[in-house]
Steps between C-alpha positions, in 0.01 A plus 500: 500500500680236294723286715340609829492145637753314284761482778259527792628336818275211601464309824332167429277489806379142459667222305620140514805297410581379149614170355827456316412145395484426126141522374335347197246707310200356682663555838584861413144565387352372828708754695329774293146436616291474815341186353580158645441291189656505151308699239264327256656366183551776247520778759777647712520701820767705325245612244392766747574850623779357713643314200503818293673684784756221526591540134505878529713548812706181539605411146740797460679404824577164339625681186190434293279759333198613697201277424713214375281188479460309826661191347809702408512654846487158668774362273721797583426454870611137488820586312603762756416275795291577810779660704589752230135575419406545865784741568432708190127534558518574871768765450299652215207548740725755675362459851632682804358246750286187510254387770486121473210290629617191692241281327396307305755224537586341166801297402759653272465862606803702601515634854447864589871580520570360154200686360632829636845432357356421157288816508785714635278634779433426869232232548297542819279233656119506528372233741194305386281453805312185400816318396668587829200368697507176303868460582426555870206257519685165514691602814215627713152424634180702510574661835852598395433604141458874561818526706698285254385710206581825682853377571550384141367828360725705724801299382400513132448876504846572636631544145175575315331819380135382481255215545266354237159332527327281244171489691332574164609153386432315822156642591429832331530858619154502659650430842364612834726800569512448876807362674413143611530428870745234629225239549385540140859462378571185701168341395569578135857371532367177650274448198776577253766286668252213525380516139829601336534667162589857419396781728160627388311553826368859508568534874864405454535723194373790710743407775791511256392839370466648847836350597646685203329822611662458841839446335472846345647434154300566181253224411463400136163346409427311181191644331353454155594239245750217525491132414173309512553411865383851592128564542499813284165634619629484860833664412348845446702739720176682587426203726793613716334828592400378851856380563637832372275678747594269788874544442494875438592592862816288478643678195657184357516533118271266305623450144235363265678293237399453136135615543392452135215488399404675825766771472255786528374362833861478617562859394199614701619313810842662459332840488275466805731303734837664570674168571382328179710488182436349155767294325494427127670158508394217267271738310758672278673202342178312425329800341793606286418818309155519663681573826501864390122523532488310828784703650302811416204350684718412801594866518145631478419496873814379675729782614823484302691439822300183567570303178797260487670300225567127506520218247390188692748331265535130567709236330607686185738798492301618198212589731725739693599682183156503340345654811775760548524604135124511447448692824756766407349533154137507615562742785679731257198496269254566783704791632565643154126506434447688826762758406374537143149555632617767743399282796856498637832673447815324384635541854185334638547209260861445601408507868213254455721264298768499768243440773324209332820344366701483821437782743173370642640149552815632666284692746237232567754219547754725672779415261819698553 
C-alpha cells in the first residue's frame, strides 16, 4: 500500500487567494492562525500542529531539510522572495483545480486568475452570498432589494461553480428553514438598510440561501471552527438538519465545509440526506498529523462518495501545500489500516482515494 496516495489528484474544493507581499516574521505567523491578536510573549502560533506540519512539508520545497527550525525557514523564505516561494509551494501542492471563494476582501491578495496561473490549475469562482448582498445594498431600497439581489446573483453565477454562505458567522446555523415570504424580506431589508452594518438578519440570510437553492448550483456552508467571530456552539452542522430536510426535494447539493469539531455530525448528515456532502477544509492543515485520526472519523458514517477535499487556504501558499500533503499522507494511512485489517481490498482503497481526492468534487461541482 506504500505510495497509494503520494501522487493522488486533488481538487481543492474551497480556498482563497494568497499574498505575494513581503512578510516579516510576525506577519507570517498571524497568517498561520485563526486568532486575531498576537500571541502572548514567550509563545508562538507556530509552536503548534500546524507549525510542525509547515516544517515537515514546506521546508524541503525551499531546499531545507524537513523540520528545519522555523527561524531558518523564514530566513530562507525571505531570501527566495515571495514570488518564487509562492510559485514553488502552490505547484508542489499538485492540484488539478481550485474553487476560489470571492471573499473575504483583503488588500494585497492576488486575483483568481493569477492564483490559478501560480498553481498551474484552473481556478473556478465560488460566489459568497453575504458579500454579494452587501455590494447590492447601496444601490437599492427595501422594496427593490430582492429583485436587485436576484439580478446580481444571476450575473455573478454566469462564470461560477457554486455559492457560499457564512450564516454561521452572521447569525448561526439555527435558522428557521422555511423560505421567507416577500413581505418578510422587504421588512428585514428595510431594517438592515436603515441600520447599516454587515448583513446578519436571519430573515435575509434565509432569503440568500433560498435564492441559492433556486439558482441550482451547489451551496457551500461554513460549519465548525474558524476565527473568533464565529459562534462555535451555533456552527454545529447538526443545526442545519431542518434546512437539509426542507431542501431535499430540490436536490441542490449542500456542501458542509470544515465541520471540525462537529465532523461526526456532518458525516451523519451526509449519510442520511442524499444531497448533503462533507468537506474537510480548514481541518487538515490546522491538525497536522492528527488529521489522520479525524479523517478516519469523517469516514466512519459518511459514504465515501460524499466526502470532499479542500484546504480553505488563505493568504499563505504554505497552507495550500500543508493541507494537500497532509491529506494525501493521512488518507494513505487510513486506507492502509483498512486494507491491513481486511476491512477493504487494495482496489477498494484506490477507488476511495480517487473519489475523495478529486472524483467526488468533479461530480458535485460538475467540473469537466
